[in-house]
C-alpha positions as MATLAB code, in Angstrom:
seq = 'MDRLVEQVDPSALPQHVAIIMDGNGRWAQRRGHSRIEGHRAAIAAVRAAVESAVELGIPYLTLYAFSTENWQRPVEEVSGLMQLLSHVIDQEEESLIRQDVRLRVIGDWQTLPESVRRRLDGLLRRTAAGSRLTLTLALSYGGRQDILQAVRAIAQQVNQGRLNPQDISDTVFRSFLWTRDLPDPELLIRTSGEQRISNFLLWESAYTEFVFLPILWPDFRREHFYQAIWEYQQRERRFGRVLS';
ca = [
      23.928   -1.105   -0.925;
      26.177    0.111    1.907;
      26.740    3.394    0.071;
      22.978    3.886   -0.287;
      22.466    3.214    3.416;
      25.065    5.831    4.282;
      23.400    8.405    2.020;
      19.984    8.102    3.677;
      19.383   10.691    6.404;
      17.731    8.875    9.344;
      16.401   12.189   10.687;
      14.402   12.973    7.511;
      12.540    9.748    6.833;
       8.960    9.675    5.544;
       6.540    8.380    8.142;
       4.373    6.670    5.546;
       5.528    5.030    2.312;
       3.025    3.660   -0.198;
       3.928    1.370   -3.086;
       2.173    0.506   -6.341;
       3.609   -2.932   -7.031;
       3.507   -2.976  -10.818;
       5.050   -5.251  -13.439;
       4.430   -8.827  -12.308;
       2.762   -9.863  -15.555;
       5.403   -8.300  -17.786;
       8.154   -9.875  -15.685;
       6.610  -13.308  -16.243;
       5.878  -12.813  -19.930;
       9.452  -11.764  -20.674;
      10.567  -15.089  -19.209;
       7.946  -17.171  -20.968;
       6.076  -17.893  -17.737;
       2.406  -17.581  -16.840;
       1.313  -14.327  -15.193;
       0.726  -16.088  -11.875;
       4.428  -16.973  -11.795;
       5.139  -13.256  -11.862;
       2.872  -12.747   -8.852;
       4.613  -15.623   -7.082;
       8.045  -14.119   -7.789;
       6.814  -10.828   -6.322;
       6.655  -12.261   -2.797;
      10.399  -11.666   -2.361;
       9.887   -8.020   -3.323;
       7.177   -7.625   -0.674;
       9.518   -9.091    1.932;
      12.251   -6.673    0.845;
       9.930   -3.676    1.223;
       8.724   -4.747    4.667;
      12.228   -5.520    5.928;
      13.541   -2.197    4.608;
      10.788   -0.223    6.328;
      11.450   -2.065    9.593;
      15.209   -1.496    9.307;
      14.817    2.220    8.704;
      12.155    2.697   11.364;
       9.431    3.872    8.986;
       6.182    3.342   10.900;
       3.690    2.986    8.009;
       3.927    1.026    4.765;
       0.963    0.575    2.427;
       1.016   -1.838   -0.512;
      -1.447   -1.746   -3.423;
      -2.060   -5.475   -3.615;
      -5.338   -5.851   -5.536;
      -7.449   -3.084   -7.034;
     -11.173   -3.004   -7.709;
     -10.264   -3.008  -11.412;
      -8.228   -6.212  -11.000;
     -11.488   -8.172  -10.700;
     -11.811   -7.670  -14.477;
      -8.724   -9.798  -15.159;
      -9.110  -13.374  -16.485;
     -10.872  -15.672  -14.029;
      -7.939  -18.070  -13.841;
      -5.543  -15.248  -12.931;
      -7.831  -13.860  -10.226;
      -8.357  -17.356   -8.817;
      -4.617  -17.956   -8.809;
      -4.018  -14.639   -7.073;
      -6.509  -15.482   -4.338;
      -4.873  -18.876   -3.783;
      -1.464  -17.225   -3.675;
      -2.715  -14.613   -1.204;
      -3.988  -17.374    1.097;
      -0.604  -19.105    0.876;
       1.322  -15.897    1.623;
      -0.852  -15.124    4.648;
      -0.058  -18.547    6.109;
       3.615  -18.389    5.123;
       4.427  -14.888    6.379;
       2.613  -14.864    9.714;
       5.626  -15.896   11.803;
       7.874  -13.352   10.088;
       5.426  -10.482   10.624;
       5.038  -11.312   14.315;
       8.810  -11.669   14.757;
       9.383   -8.256   13.185;
       6.666   -6.683   15.377;
       4.550   -5.777   12.339;
       0.860   -4.974   12.629;
      -1.221   -5.863    9.579;
      -4.163   -3.769    8.414;
      -6.397   -4.050    5.338;
      -8.170   -1.271    3.452;
     -10.677   -1.611    0.644;
     -13.879   -3.542    0.073;
     -12.143   -6.723    1.155;
     -15.390   -8.407    2.158;
     -15.726   -9.156   -1.574;
     -12.708  -11.500   -1.350;
     -13.316  -15.272   -1.167;
     -14.425  -16.469    2.257;
     -11.289  -18.565    2.777;
      -9.078  -15.513    2.176;
     -11.179  -13.321    4.468;
     -10.965  -15.921    7.239;
      -7.185  -16.105    6.991;
      -6.840  -12.328    6.839;
      -9.115  -11.849    9.838;
      -7.018  -14.287   11.860;
      -3.771  -12.592   10.883;
      -5.188   -9.164   11.718;
      -5.984  -10.394   15.205;
      -2.659  -12.142   15.730;
      -0.595   -9.126   14.649;
      -2.743   -6.496   16.402;
      -0.078   -5.841   19.048;
       2.636   -5.069   16.491;
       4.134   -1.630   17.124;
       7.212   -1.361   14.923;
       5.485   -1.123   11.537;
       1.875   -0.862   10.409;
       1.702   -2.776    7.141;
      -1.477   -1.982    5.231;
      -2.640   -4.087    2.302;
      -4.992   -2.384   -0.153;
      -7.221   -5.269   -1.279;
     -10.189   -4.826   -3.598;
      -9.309   -1.169   -3.192;
      -9.909    1.882   -5.370;
      -9.415    5.522   -4.466;
     -12.577    6.630   -6.256;
     -14.552    3.849   -4.597;
     -13.290    4.949   -1.197;
     -14.331    8.551   -1.828;
     -17.762    7.411   -3.046;
     -18.391    5.204   -0.012;
     -17.354    8.081    2.243;
     -19.735   10.477    0.467;
     -22.594    7.980    0.805;
     -21.894    7.529    4.529;
     -21.742   11.294    5.065;
     -25.003   11.799    3.123;
     -26.666    9.215    5.332;
     -25.444   11.024    8.452;
     -26.823   14.312    7.083;
     -30.182   12.724    6.196;
     -30.444   11.339    9.721;
     -29.736   14.761   11.186;
     -26.540   13.549   12.829;
     -24.252   15.806   10.776;
     -24.628   19.410    9.650;
     -23.366   19.988    6.083;
     -21.598   23.127    7.299;
     -19.520   20.985    9.641;
     -18.085   18.777    6.886;
     -14.395   19.655    7.020;
     -11.277   17.941    5.729;
     -10.977   16.223    9.106;
     -14.608   15.076    9.107;
     -14.397   13.770    5.538;
     -11.175   11.918    6.306;
     -12.858   10.147    9.216;
     -15.130    8.332    6.742;
     -12.330    7.031    4.513;
     -10.910    3.516    4.735;
      -7.558    5.171    5.488;
      -8.884    7.137    8.440;
      -6.299    5.674   10.829;
      -3.319    6.312    8.543;
      -1.310    9.479    7.997;
      -1.060   10.691    4.411;
       1.841    9.071    2.539;
       4.816   11.385    2.084;
       6.312    9.048   -0.515;
       4.671    6.883   -3.142;
       6.826    4.449   -5.124;
       5.712    2.842   -8.378;
       7.702    0.206  -10.191;
       7.638   -0.789  -13.908;
       8.343    2.687  -15.287;
       4.653    3.627  -15.567;
       4.007    7.165  -14.297;
       0.462    7.233  -12.976;
      -1.223    6.449   -9.653;
      -3.962    4.135  -11.015;
      -6.765    5.031   -8.612;
      -4.588    4.616   -5.509;
      -4.904    6.893   -2.452;
      -6.366    9.751   -4.499;
      -7.452   11.913   -1.562;
      -4.427   11.085    0.559;
      -1.793   11.815   -2.113;
      -2.485   15.541   -2.535;
       1.049   16.431   -1.388;
       2.795   13.092   -1.797;
       6.195   12.856   -3.486;
       6.286   10.301   -6.323;
       9.261    8.143   -7.256;
       8.883    6.044  -10.411;
      11.344    3.177  -10.729;
      12.052    1.521  -14.113;
      12.348   -1.979  -12.658;
       9.506   -4.509  -12.606;
       8.131   -5.302   -9.162;
       9.501   -8.872   -8.808;
      13.021   -7.393   -9.196;
      12.487   -4.864   -6.372;
      14.946   -5.288   -3.504;
      16.109   -3.367   -0.459;
      18.533   -1.207   -2.441;
      15.608    0.076   -4.516;
      13.713    1.018   -1.365;
      16.740    2.921   -0.082;
      17.206    4.551   -3.478;
      13.609    5.838   -3.392;
      14.051    7.139    0.159;
      17.236    8.957   -0.857;
      15.485   10.512   -3.862;
      12.602   11.601   -1.635;
      15.062   13.315    0.698;
      16.388   15.421   -2.185;
      12.972   17.041   -2.678;
      11.823   20.304   -1.105;
       8.359   19.774    0.354;
       6.507   23.107    0.288;
       2.828   22.074    0.506;
       1.894   25.007   -1.721;
       3.876   27.496    0.351;
       6.969   29.492   -0.496;
       9.782   28.508    1.850;
      12.493   30.955    2.791;
];
């Protein structure tokens, strides 16, 4: 771990890291546990990611916590996930405030159970002054769904005569996305060895660097975060240009 810390260049850190937290179910199944036990074991991995971002001084961290497609999972698993989310919100509040973390949520999270929404809303208010790290949870989130809701909102503005189609630029379109207040992620990490982005931050990831880790998410720890940062720093980011 110390060697990894020394290898990371503090002057070349990504400002925004996004993570697809994949592998909870497989982690549990390999141990003969229920899938919800894998989600429960993943809490330590979330803590590790948050603490690592705070330590390094990375200002934005976004975690893909629950996708729009996840609603199609078995009812008992979804119910267990919602109960676990409520528990984590209550359990982690003090730690987030102590670390000066501001919580945000993106996605159609009004579809979550009322008890979860109430807890989230309270935590959003109580962490609003956090300035060290903006931690964004993608809940009931899908990249395609975000683009579609943005297109619908823009179409409504055009129909009402409040927006000229010729004025729809990248900046204007971005202002209608759920991620409008976030910079694009420079680094996206996915665990479990799968190499796809699974409908996550589709618009925002046009020039994102991807690091795919072979470990399952519950096994993710701070050294894996540092490893991904180091790998990111070995890349040459050209944004379609030729650099001299």
